[in-house]
C-alpha positions as CSV (number, residue, x, y, z in Angstrom):
1,M,87.5,164.5,99.4
2,D,88.3,164.1,96.0
3,L,88.8,160.0,96.6
4,V,85.4,159.7,97.9
5,S,83.3,161.7,95.3
6,W,85.4,159.5,92.5
7,S,85.2,156.2,94.8
8,L,81.8,156.5,95.2
9,K,81.0,157.6,91.3
10,A,83.2,154.2,90.3
11,I,81.1,152.3,92.7
12,D,77.7,153.7,91.1
13,Q,79.2,152.8,87.5
14,I,80.0,149.2,88.5
15,F,76.2,148.8,89.6
16,S,74.7,150.8,86.8
17,T,75.8,148.5,84.6
18,G,74.4,145.6,85.8
19,R,70.4,145.8,84.0
20,Q,67.4,144.4,85.2
21,G,64.6,142.4,83.1
22,K,61.2,144.0,82.0
23,G,58.7,143.3,84.5
24,E,60.7,143.3,86.8
25,P,60.7,145.4,90.8
26,S,62.6,148.3,89.7
27,C,65.0,150.0,92.9
28,P,64.7,152.1,95.1
29,D,66.4,155.3,95.1
30,V,68.9,154.9,97.8
31,A,70.0,150.8,96.3
32,F,71.8,149.6,92.8
33,F,70.9,146.8,91.2
34,S,73.8,144.3,91.6
35,G,72.3,140.8,89.9
36,Y,70.3,137.8,90.6
37,T,70.6,134.8,93.2
38,M,69.0,131.5,93.0
39,D,66.4,131.4,96.2
40,S,65.6,127.6,98.0
41,W,62.1,127.2,95.9
42,Q,64.9,127.5,92.4
43,K,63.3,131.1,91.3
44,W,66.0,133.6,90.7
45,R,65.7,137.4,92.6
46,I,66.8,140.4,92.5
47,V,69.7,141.4,94.8
48,F,69.6,145.2,95.5
49,L,73.0,146.9,97.3
50,T,72.6,150.1,99.6
51,M,74.9,152.4,101.0
52,M,75.6,152.3,104.4
53,S,75.9,154.6,106.9
54,V,78.7,154.9,109.6
55,E,76.7,152.6,112.3
56,G,75.8,150.0,109.4
57,V,80.3,149.8,108.4
58,E,80.1,149.9,112.5
59,D,78.1,147.5,112.9
60,V,80.0,145.3,110.2
61,Y,83.2,145.5,111.8
62,K,81.6,144.0,115.3
63,I,80.9,141.1,113.6
64,R,83.9,140.4,110.9
65,F,85.7,141.1,114.3
66,L,83.9,139.3,116.3
67,I,83.7,135.6,113.8
68,T,87.5,136.6,113.0
69,G,88.3,136.2,117.1
70,F,85.7,132.4,117.2
71,L,88.0,131.4,114.3
72,L,90.7,132.2,116.3
73,F,89.8,130.8,119.2
74,G,88.6,127.4,117.3
75,V,92.3,127.4,116.1
76,Y,94.0,128.0,119.5
77,G,91.6,125.3,120.6
78,Y,92.5,122.4,117.9
79,L,96.5,123.7,118.7
80,V,96.0,123.3,122.2
81,Y,94.2,120.2,122.2
82,R,96.8,118.4,119.6
83,E,99.4,119.4,121.7
84,I,97.9,118.0,124.8
85,G,97.4,114.5,122.9
86,K,101.1,114.6,121.9
87,T,101.7,115.2,126.2
88,S,99.6,112.5,126.8
89,A,101.5,109.8,124.4
90,V,104.3,110.9,125.9
91,A,102.8,110.5,129.2
92,L,101.8,107.3,128.1
93,A,105.7,106.0,126.7
94,I,106.7,107.1,130.0
95,A,104.6,105.0,132.3
96,R,105.3,102.0,129.9
97,L,109.5,102.5,130.8
98,P,109.4,100.5,133.7
99,G,107.5,97.7,131.7
100,L,109.9,97.8,128.7
101,F,113.0,98.3,131.0
102,E,111.9,94.5,133.0
103,G,111.7,92.9,129.0
104,I,114.7,94.0,128.3
105,C,116.2,92.6,131.6
106,R,114.8,89.3,131.7
107,A,116.0,88.8,127.9
108,I,119.6,90.0,128.8
109,N,119.3,87.5,132.3
110,T,117.8,84.5,129.6
111,Q,121.3,85.0,127.0
112,T,123.2,85.6,130.1
113,E,121.9,82.2,131.6
114,M,122.3,80.3,128.7
115,L,125.9,81.7,128.4
116,R,126.4,80.3,131.5
117,E,125.4,77.1,130.7
118,Q,127.2,76.8,127.4
119,N,130.5,78.2,129.4
120,S,129.8,75.4,131.7
121,K,129.1,72.5,128.9
122,L,132.6,73.5,127.3
123,D,134.4,73.7,130.9
124,V,132.9,69.8,130.7
125,I,134.6,69.1,127.7
126,L,137.2,70.7,128.2
127,Q,138.7,69.0,130.9
128,D,137.6,65.8,129.2
129,C,139.2,66.9,126.1
130,R,142.8,67.4,128.7
131,L,142.2,64.4,130.9
132,A,142.2,62.3,127.4
133,A,145.8,63.8,126.2
134,V,147.6,62.9,128.9
135,P,146.3,59.9,131.5
136,G,148.7,59.8,134.4
137,L,148.5,63.3,135.5
138,S,146.1,64.0,138.0
139,S,143.3,67.0,137.5
140,D,145.2,69.9,139.1
141,L,148.2,69.1,136.9
142,A,145.7,68.9,133.8
143,N,144.5,72.5,134.6
144,D,147.8,73.9,135.0
145,Q,149.0,72.8,131.5
146,E,147.8,73.7,128.4
147,F,147.4,71.0,125.3
148,G,146.3,73.1,123.1
149,C,143.1,70.4,123.0
150,F,141.1,73.2,121.4
Protein backbone atom coordinates (compact mmCIF):
# COMPACT_ATOMS: atom_id res chain seq x y z
CA MET A 1 0.00 0.00 0.00
CA ASP A 2 2.94 2.29 0.60
CA LEU A 3 3.99 1.94 -3.00
CA VAL A 4 0.51 2.88 -4.22
CA SER A 5 0.27 5.94 -1.99
CA TRP A 6 3.82 6.99 -2.92
CA SER A 7 3.05 6.71 -6.65
CA LEU A 8 -0.20 8.68 -6.24
CA LYS A 9 1.66 11.42 -4.38
CA ALA A 10 4.36 11.49 -7.08
CA ILE A 11 1.71 11.77 -9.80
CA ASP A 12 -0.04 14.52 -7.84
CA GLN A 13 3.26 16.41 -7.50
CA ILE A 14 4.00 16.06 -11.25
CA PHE A 15 0.60 17.33 -12.28
CA SER A 16 0.40 20.06 -9.67
CA THR A 17 3.56 21.74 -11.00
CA GLY A 18 1.71 22.92 -14.12
CA ARG A 19 0.43 26.49 -13.74
CA GLN A 20 -2.75 27.86 -15.15
CA GLY A 21 -2.99 31.38 -16.43
CA LYS A 22 -5.23 34.00 -14.82
CA GLY A 23 -8.83 33.96 -15.97
CA GLU A 24 -8.76 30.34 -17.10
CA PRO A 25 -11.27 27.87 -15.74
CA SER A 26 -10.15 25.98 -12.67
CA CYS A 27 -9.77 22.23 -12.55
CA PRO A 28 -12.59 20.11 -11.15
CA ASP A 29 -11.95 18.41 -7.82
CA VAL A 30 -11.15 15.01 -9.35
CA ALA A 31 -8.94 16.36 -12.16
CA PHE A 32 -5.38 17.63 -12.43
CA PHE A 33 -4.08 20.37 -14.67
CA SER A 34 -1.83 18.73 -17.23
CA GLY A 35 -1.02 21.36 -19.81
CA TYR A 36 -2.29 22.97 -22.98
CA THR A 37 -3.14 21.77 -26.44
CA MET A 38 -3.99 23.66 -29.61
CA ASP A 39 -7.27 22.75 -31.23
CA SER A 40 -8.13 22.92 -34.93
CA TRP A 41 -9.24 26.57 -34.63
CA GLN A 42 -5.73 27.54 -33.50
CA LYS A 43 -6.89 28.23 -29.94
CA TRP A 44 -5.10 26.95 -26.86
CA ARG A 45 -7.20 24.74 -24.61
CA ILE A 46 -6.50 23.41 -21.13
CA VAL A 47 -5.92 19.68 -20.72
CA PHE A 48 -7.09 18.00 -17.51
CA LEU A 49 -6.24 14.50 -16.41
CA THR A 50 -8.31 12.54 -13.93
CA MET A 51 -7.83 9.39 -11.95
CA MET A 52 -9.28 6.39 -13.69
CA SER A 53 -11.51 3.83 -12.13
CA VAL A 54 -10.87 0.11 -12.46
CA GLU A 55 -13.47 -0.12 -15.24
CA GLY A 56 -11.77 2.71 -17.10
CA VAL A 57 -8.39 1.00 -16.84
CA GLU A 58 -9.96 -2.22 -18.12
CA ASP A 59 -11.37 -0.33 -21.09
CA VAL A 60 -7.98 1.19 -21.86
CA TYR A 61 -6.37 -2.25 -21.80
CA LYS A 62 -9.13 -3.70 -24.00
CA ILE A 63 -8.66 -0.94 -26.57
CA ARG A 64 -4.90 -1.31 -26.40
CA PHE A 65 -5.08 -5.06 -27.01
CA LEU A 66 -7.63 -4.51 -29.77
CA ILE A 67 -5.34 -2.04 -31.56
CA THR A 68 -2.35 -4.32 -31.02
CA GLY A 69 -4.32 -7.21 -32.48
CA PHE A 70 -5.24 -5.20 -35.57
CA LEU A 71 -1.61 -4.15 -36.02
CA LEU A 72 -0.37 -7.71 -35.68
CA PHE A 73 -3.06 -8.90 -38.09
CA GLY A 74 -1.93 -6.26 -40.57
CA VAL A 75 1.74 -7.22 -40.25
CA TYR A 76 0.81 -10.89 -40.67
CA GLY A 77 -1.27 -10.01 -43.75
CA TYR A 78 1.66 -8.12 -45.26
CA LEU A 79 4.03 -11.04 -44.64
CA VAL A 80 1.56 -13.45 -46.25
CA TYR A 81 1.19 -11.08 -49.23
CA ARG A 82 4.98 -10.92 -49.62
CA GLU A 83 5.29 -14.73 -49.47
CA ILE A 84 2.52 -15.11 -52.06
CA GLY A 85 4.43 -12.70 -54.31
CA LYS A 86 7.62 -14.74 -53.94
CA THR A 87 5.74 -17.98 -54.58
CA SER A 88 4.06 -16.58 -57.68
CA ALA A 89 7.44 -15.39 -58.98
CA VAL A 90 8.81 -18.91 -58.56
CA ALA A 91 5.73 -20.37 -60.26
CA LEU A 92 6.17 -17.99 -63.19
CA ALA A 93 9.83 -18.91 -63.46
CA ILE A 94 8.92 -22.61 -63.50
CA ALA A 95 6.27 -21.91 -66.15
CA ARG A 96 8.91 -20.21 -68.31
CA LEU A 97 11.34 -23.15 -68.10
CA PRO A 98 10.01 -25.04 -71.15
CA GLY A 99 10.47 -21.93 -73.31
CA LEU A 100 13.97 -21.39 -71.97
CA PHE A 101 14.78 -25.05 -72.51
CA GLU A 102 13.47 -24.81 -76.09
CA GLY A 103 15.63 -21.74 -76.76
CA ILE A 104 18.76 -23.36 -75.35
CA CYS A 105 18.16 -26.54 -77.39
CA ARG A 106 17.62 -24.46 -80.52
CA ALA A 107 20.90 -22.59 -79.95
CA ILE A 108 22.81 -25.81 -79.33
CA ASN A 109 21.31 -27.41 -82.43
CA THR A 110 22.27 -24.38 -84.52
CA GLN A 111 25.85 -24.47 -83.24
CA THR A 112 26.04 -28.23 -83.84
CA GLU A 113 24.79 -27.78 -87.40
CA MET A 114 27.39 -25.04 -88.01
CA LEU A 115 30.13 -27.34 -86.68
CA ARG A 116 28.95 -30.16 -88.96
CA GLU A 117 29.06 -27.84 -91.97
CA GLN A 118 32.58 -26.68 -91.08
CA ASN A 119 33.67 -30.27 -90.49
CA SER A 120 32.36 -31.36 -93.90
CA LYS A 121 34.15 -28.41 -95.55
CA LEU A 122 37.38 -29.33 -93.78
CA ASP A 123 36.96 -32.95 -94.88
CA VAL A 124 36.65 -31.80 -98.49
CA ILE A 125 39.73 -29.60 -98.17
CA LEU A 126 41.70 -32.40 -96.51
CA GLN A 127 40.65 -34.83 -99.23
CA ASP A 128 41.71 -32.37 -101.93
CA CYS A 129 45.03 -31.82 -100.15
CA ARG A 130 45.75 -35.56 -99.94
CA LEU A 131 44.87 -36.13 -103.56
CA ALA A 132 46.98 -33.17 -104.61
CA ALA A 133 49.97 -34.48 -102.62
CA VAL A 134 50.05 -37.84 -104.42
CA PRO A 135 48.42 -37.56 -107.86
CA GLY A 136 48.80 -41.27 -108.79
CA LEU A 137 46.99 -42.69 -105.78
CA SER A 138 43.33 -43.44 -105.73
CA SER A 139 41.06 -41.75 -103.22
CA ASP A 140 40.79 -44.91 -101.08
CA LEU A 141 44.53 -45.17 -100.74
CA ALA A 142 44.90 -41.48 -100.01
CA ASN A 143 42.48 -41.78 -97.10
CA ASP A 144 44.49 -44.64 -95.58
CA GLN A 145 47.83 -42.80 -95.58
CA GLU A 146 48.67 -39.71 -93.63
CA PHE A 147 50.67 -37.08 -95.47
CA GLY A 148 50.62 -34.28 -92.91
CA CYS A 149 48.77 -31.85 -95.14
CA PHE A 150 47.26 -30.07 -92.13
